[in-house]
C-alpha positions in Angstrom: -19.1 -26.9 1.6 -17.4 -26.5 -1.8 -17.5 -29.6 -4.0 -15.2 -29.9 -7.0 -16.6 -31.4 -10.2 -14.8 -32.9 -13.2 -17.2 -32.8 -16.1 -16.7 -34.6 -19.4 -14.7 -33.0 -22.2 -16.8 -30.9 -24.5 -15.0 -31.6 -27.8 -17.0 -34.8 -28.5 -20.2 -32.9 -27.8 -19.1 -30.1 -30.1 -18.5 -32.6 -33.0 -21.9 -34.1 -32.4 -23.5 -30.7 -32.5 -21.8 -29.9 -35.8 -23.0 -33.2 -37.3 -26.6 -32.5 -36.1 -26.5 -29.0 -37.5 -25.3 -30.3 -40.9 -27.9 -33.0 -40.8 -30.6 -30.3 -40.1 -29.5 -28.3 -43.1 -29.5 -31.4 -45.3 -33.0 -32.5 -44.2 -34.4 -29.0 -44.5 -33.1 -28.7 -48.1 -34.3 -32.2 -49.0 -37.7 -31.7 -47.4 -38.6 -28.6 -49.4 -39.0 -30.6 -52.6 -39.8 -34.1 -51.2 -41.6 -34.5 -47.9 -42.5 -32.6 -44.8 -41.0 -35.5 -42.8 -37.5 -34.2 -43.7 -38.5 -30.8 -42.5 -39.6 -32.2 -39.1 -36.3 -34.1 -38.9 -34.4 -31.0 -39.7 -36.1 -29.1 -36.9 -35.5 -31.9 -34.5 -31.8 -32.1 -35.3 -31.5 -28.3 -35.0 -33.2 -28.3 -31.6 -31.1 -31.1 -30.3 -27.9 -29.4 -31.4 -29.0 -26.2 -29.7 -29.8 -28.1 -26.5 -26.3 -29.7 -26.5 -24.6 -26.4 -27.3 -26.2 -24.9 -24.1 -24.3 -27.5 -22.1 -20.9 -26.5 -23.5 -18.8 -24.1 -21.5 -15.3 -22.7 -21.7 -13.3 -22.0 -18.5 -10.3 -19.7 -18.8 -7.2 -20.2 -16.7 -7.7 -19.2 -13.0 -11.5 -19.0 -13.4 -14.3 -21.3 -12.2 -18.0 -22.0 -12.7 -20.4 -22.6 -9.8 -23.2 -24.9 -11.0 -26.7 -25.0 -9.7 -29.6 -27.3 -10.6 -33.0 -25.6 -10.0 -31.7 -23.8 -6.9 -29.6 -26.7 -5.6 -25.8 -26.4 -5.5 -24.2 -29.1 -7.7 -20.5 -28.3 -7.5 -17.7 -26.1 -8.8 -15.6 -26.7 -11.9 -12.0 -25.3 -11.6 -10.3 -27.0 -14.5 -9.5 -25.1 -17.6 -10.8 -26.0 -21.1 -13.9 -26.9 -23.0 -16.4 -29.0 -21.0 -19.9 -30.4 -21.3 -22.3 -30.3 -18.4 -26.0 -30.9 -18.0 -27.7 -28.2 -20.2 -30.3 -27.7 -17.4 -27.6 -26.5 -15.0 -27.2 -22.8 -14.4 -23.6 -21.6 -14.0 -22.0 -18.6 -12.3 -18.6 -17.3 -13.4 -16.1 -16.7 -10.6 -12.5 -15.5 -10.9 -9.8 -17.3 -8.9 -7.1 -14.7 -9.7 -5.4 -12.6 -7.1 -6.7 -9.0 -6.8 -5.3 -5.9 -5.2 -7.4 -3.7 -3.0 -6.1 -0.2 -2.2 -8.1 1.0 0.7 -9.1 4.6 1.1 -7.4 6.7 3.7 -9.4 6.6 6.9 -9.3 9.1 9.8 -9.6 7.2 13.1 -8.4 7.6 16.7 -5.5 5.4 17.9 -5.4 3.7 21.3 -4.4 7.0 23.0 -7.2 8.9 21.3 -5.1 10.8 18.8 -6.7 11.3 15.4 -4.6 9.6 12.7 -4.8 8.8 9.0 -4.3 5.2 7.9 -4.7 3.2 4.7 -3.8 -0.4 3.7 -3.2 -2.3 0.6 -4.0 -6.0 0.4 -3.8 -8.9 -2.0 -6.7 -11.4 -1.9 -8.4 -14.1 -3.9 -11.4 -16.5 -3.8 -10.5 -19.7 -2.0 -13.9 -21.3 -1.4 -16.4 -20.6 -4.2 -19.4 -22.0 -2.3 -19.0 -19.4 0.5 -18.2 -16.6 -1.9 -21.3 -17.4 -4.0 -23.9 -18.3 -1.3 -22.8 -17.1 2.1 -22.5 -13.4 1.3 -24.5 -11.2 -1.1 -21.6 -9.7 -3.1 -18.2 -10.9 -2.0 -16.3 -8.0 -3.6 -18.3 -5.5 -1.6 -18.0 -7.7 1.5 -14.2 -7.6 1.2 -14.2 -3.8 1.0 -16.4 -3.2 4.0 -14.7 -5.8 6.2 -11.2 -4.6 5.3 -12.2 -1.1 6.4 -13.6 -2.4 9.7 -10.4 -4.4 10.3 -8.2 -1.3 9.7 -10.3 0.7 12.1 -10.0 -2.0 14.7 -6.3 -2.2 14.3 -5.8 1.5 14.6 -7.8 1.7 17.8 -5.9 -1.2 19.3 -2.4 0.3 19.3 -0.9 3.8 19.8 0.6 5.6 16.9 4.0 5.8 18.7 5.4 5.6 22.2 5.5 9.3 23.0 2.5 9.0 25.3 2.8 5.3 26.1 6.4 4.6 26.9 5.6 1.0 27.8 3.7 0.1 24.6 5.2 -3.1 23.3 3.9 -2.5 19.7 3.1 0.8 18.0 1.7 1.5 14.6 4.7 3.5 13.4 7.4 1.1 14.6 5.5 -2.2 14.6 6.6 -3.1 11.0 6.1 -6.8 10.1 4.4 -7.6 13.4 1.7 -5.0 12.8 1.2 -6.3 9.2 1.0 -9.9 10.5 -1.7 -8.8 13.0 -3.6 -7.0 10.2 -3.4 -10.1 8.0 -4.8 -12.3 10.8 -7.6 -9.8 11.5 -8.6 -9.8 7.8 -8.4 -13.6 7.5 -10.7 -14.0 10.5 -13.2 -11.5 9.1 -13.2 -12.7 5.5 -13.0 -16.5 6.0 -16.8 -16.6 6.1 -16.8 -15.4 2.5 -14.2 -18.0 1.4 -11.6 -15.2 0.8 -7.8 -15.9 1.2 -5.6 -13.0 2.3 -2.2 -13.3 0.6 -0.7 -10.1 1.8 -1.8 -7.0 3.7 0.4 -3.9 4.6 -0.1 -0.4 5.8 0.4 1.9 2.9 -0.2 5.3 4.6 0.2 6.3 8.2 0.3 9.8 9.6 -1.2 12.1 12.2 -4.3 13.9 11.2 -3.8 17.4 9.8 -5.2 19.2 12.8 -2.6 17.8 15.2 0.3 17.0 12.8 2.1 20.3 13.5 1.9 19.9 17.2 3.0 16.3 17.1 6.0 17.2 14.9 7.1 19.8 17.4 6.8 17.3 20.1 8.8 14.7 18.3 11.5 17.3 17.6 11.6 18.3 21.2 11.9 14.7 22.3 14.8 14.2 19.8 16.6 17.3 21.0 16.3 16.2 24.7 17.6 12.8 23.8 20.5 14.3 21.9 21.3 16.7 24.7 21.3 13.8 27.2 23.8 11.9 25.2 26.0 15.0 24.8 26.0 15.7 28.6 26.7 12.1 29.4 29.7 12.1 27.0 30.9 15.5 28.4 30.8 14.3 32.0 32.8 11.2 31.0 35.4 13.3 29.2 35.8 15.8 32.2 36.1 12.9 34.6 38.8 11.3 32.4 40.7 14.6 32.1 40.8 15.2 35.9 41.9 11.6 36.5 44.7 11.9 34.0 46.0 15.2 35.4 46.0 13.7 38.9 47.6 10.3 38.0 50.4 11.9 35.8 51.0 14.6 38.4 50.8 17.3 35.7 49.3 19.9 38.0 47.8 20.1 41.5 44.3 21.5 41.5 42.4 22.5 44.6 38.6 22.2 44.7 38.0 25.7 43.4 40.3 25.3 40.4 38.7 21.9 39.7 35.3 23.5 39.7 36.5 26.2 37.3 38.0 23.6 35.0 34.9 21.5 35.0 32.7 24.5 34.3 34.9 25.6 31.3 35.1 22.0 29.9 31.3 21.6 30.2 30.7 24.9 28.4 33.1 23.9 25.6 31.8 20.3 25.2 28.0 21.1 25.5 27.8 24.4 23.8 26.1 24.6 20.4 28.7 27.0 19.0 32.5 26.8 19.1 34.0 28.4 22.3 36.2 31.4 22.0 39.3 31.0 24.2 40.4 33.8 26.5 44.0 34.0 27.8 44.4 34.7 31.5 47.6 36.5 32.1 47.1 36.6 35.9 46.0 34.0 38.3 42.7 32.5 39.1 42.5 34.5 42.3 43.5 37.9 40.8 
């Protein structure tokens, strides 16, 4: 459990150390010509000033010091400035600033077994200095390894898109903020044991692996073409139905079934064709 310490200011101790150092110089100079007692006092003042100086520490903004006393955790200092602590304490510097981690591009299989490439970028910082210092060996390496494991687990839990799984509620390609939220929660659960806080995590690269990218692109294009053709046919059928109804309601022309079929065929060709239709004038009748 992290314990926050508030040590005493180090400015008073710094002044005392300077006074002792000046006194040591004075006694040493005086003792050379007068008595060895002054030399002993000079050495004593110098040793005391060095001992006190060891207890001084400077903590920069968004940094901390984890203090130990002969292997026992004493506490953590998170305040900024000059402080004086027990000179027998050992201290470990630890940054509290936010850090970026650009993960390497991983090749994994999605939920449907398709090989994909995925990478994430995350922003993290140390929240609990005790866990970061003592519960893991090197917390920075721990962050890298666990983030890679989280990305692999995420990729294997969802399909890349809904081409093969039409009923998939979430896909990696279209999940957006929801996928990022799931990723953040996964990273938080894995890195909490090291006292790490995840501030943001997002997918920075997502694509099919090179060996199937071409085939999947053709499949996506075919799906898009089929969807577009479906819309065109639906619209054309509606327009033909509207034309027949208007001709019948306004008594413009009486059409038997054969002429209706010919008209429907011609209209469908014109409306659904990829190229503009070339009109042909019929000087006779439909039956000649």
